[in-house]
LOSE-585234 format. One record per residue: residue in one letter; x, z, y negated of N, C-alpha, C in turn. Coordinates in pm, whole numbers, padded with zeros to 5 digits, always signed. Layout:
BEGIN
AXZYXZYXZY;...
***
This chain:
BEGIN
M-00891+04584+01784-00946+04526+01664-00844+04428+01607;T-00891+04311+01563-00805+04209+01506-00836+04193+01358;E-00735+04202+01275-00751+04187+01131-00743+04039+01095;L-00837+03993+01010-00834+03855+00960-00767+03856+00824;L-00657+03785+00813-00583+03780+00687-00597+03644+00623;Y-00613+03643+00492-00616+03516+00419-00473+03465+00407;C-00451+03342+00450-00320+03278+00440-00339+03145+00370;A-00291+03134+00247-00306+03010+00172-00223+02901+00238;E-00286+02786+00259-00213+02672+00312-00129+02614+00200;Q-00015+02558+00234+00073+02501+00134+00088+02351+00161;P+00006+02266+00093+00011+02123+00119+00140+02058+00071;D+00207+02119-00024+00335+02065-00070+00419+02178-00127;A+00543+02150-00157+00637+02253-00202+00605+02304-00342;R+00520+02234-00417+00491+02277-00554+00398+02397-00559;M+00325+02423-00452+00232+02536-00451+00307+02664-00419;P+00303+02762-00509+00376+02887-00482+00316+02964-00366;E+00400+03037-00294+00355+03117-00181+00257+03225-00223;T+00260+03262-00350+00175+03370-00399+00041+03318-00452;A+00009+03192-00431-00116+03136-00482-00234+03209-00420;G-00327+03249-00504-00445+03320-00457-00563+03227-00441;G-00675+03283-00403-00797+03207-00386-00916+03296-00412;V-01035+03238-00398-01160+03311-00416-01248+03282-00295;L-01307+03386-00239-01398+03366-00127-01524+03297-00178;V-01547+03174-00133-01663+03095-00175-01786+03139-00098;R-01772+03145+00036-01886+03187+00118-01840+03219+00258;W-01920+03303+00323-01899+03332+00463-01973+03227+00546;L-01913+03182+00655-01975+03085+00745-02035+03155+00867;A-02008+03285+00881-02063+03367+00989-02111+03498+00928;A-02223+03546+00975-02283+03668+00920-02206+03793+00963;D-02209+03894+00877-02151+04024+00910-02222+04080+01034;G-02144+04125+01131-02201+04180+01253-02231+04077+01360;S-02205+03949+01330-02233+03845+01429-02119+03831+01530;R-02151+03777+01644-02053+03750+01750-01983+03619+01716;V-01849+03619+01714-01771+03499+01682-01672+03474+01796;R-01619+03353+01800-01523+03318+01904-01391+03274+01839;A-01284+03284+01913-01152+03246+01863-01153+03100+01817;G-01095+03075+01701-01086+02940+01646-01204+02901+01558;Q-01310+02979+01559-01430+02947+01480-01402+02967+01331;P-01443+02871+01244-01429+02893+01100-01525+03002+01055;L-01473+03100+00980-01554+03215+00941-01583+03222+00792;A-01492+03173+00710-01509+03184+00565-01447+03064+00496;E-01500+03032+00379-01449+02924+00297-01389+02985+00171;V-01266+02943+00138-01194+02996+00023-01151+02880-00067;R-01172+02895-00198-01126+02794-00294-00992+02842-00350;A-00891+02753-00341-00758+02784-00391-00695+02657-00445;E-00640+02666-00564-00569+02552-00622-00654+02424-00623;G-00784+02437-00650-00871+02321-00660-00914+02260-00528;R-00885+02323-00417-00928+02272-00287-00988+02387-00207;K-01053+02354-00097-01112+02457-00013-01030+02476+00114;D-01003+02602+00146-00937+02641+00270-01041+02714+00355;R-01012+02731+00480-01100+02808+00569-01020+02916+00639;V-01087+03028+00662-01031+03137+00742-01094+03124+00879;H-01012+03114+00983-01060+03099+01120-01042+03229+01198;S-01129+03248+01294-01122+03366+01380-01000+03359+01470;L-00934+03472+01485-00816+03480+01571-00851+03537+01708;A-00975+03583+01724-01016+03646+01849-01167+03629+01868;T-01215+03662+01985-01358+03663+02014-01407+03806+02002;G-01520+03825+01935-01574+03960+01918-01678+03963+01807;T-01696+04080+01748-01794+04102+01643-01724+04102+01507;L-01775+04022+01414-01717+04011+01279-01765+04124+01189;H-01669+04185+01119-01699+04286+01017-01635+04236+00887;Q-01716+04188+00795-01667+04134+00668-01611+04247+00582;Q-01498+04221+00516-01434+04321+00431-01436+04283+00284;V-01471+04159+00252-01479+04114+00112-01611+04043+00090;R-01649+04032-00036-01776+03967-00072-01750+03833-00137;Q-01852+03752-00136-01848+03622-00203-01807+03642-00348;G-01713+03559-00396-01667+03567-00534-01544+03654-00555;E-01503+03729-00453-01386+03815-00468-01257+03734-00459;A-01157+03777-00538-01024+03714-00537-00946+03758-00415;L-00868+03666-00359-00785+03692-00241-00642+03648-00269;W-00548+03714-00202-00406+03676-00208-00356+03662-00066;P-00253+03580-00043-00201+03565+00092-00170+03701+00155;G-00214+03717+00278-00196+03842+00351-00306+03942+00329;F-00403+03909+00242-00514+03997+00209-00612+04001+00325;P-00654+04119+00373-00750+04126+00483-00891+04091+00435;V-00953+03994+00497-01089+03953+00459-01193+04003+00559;G-01149+04038+00680-01243+04086+00780-01172+04142+00901;L-01253+04199+00991-01204+04253+01116-01288+04197+01230;I-01228+04177+01345-01302+04137+01464-01282+04246+01567;E-01393+04300+01612-01389+04412+01706-01431+04364+01844;
***
């Protein structure tokens, strides 16, 4: 099983490493088959949108809901 962790991108040095985000929407349904590299979720952080990409091929199990707050290293899903 592969854990999907939210990792905030840092476009410049002014953005703190602890910057959080909010899950805007899932791009793949819970229980769907996904492939490595596929964008799975959209997250809004610091006024911009980031994406969480799949790290493996398998079945997606969502761990957070739309509108939930996320912090770097926070698990958003699992791929089995």
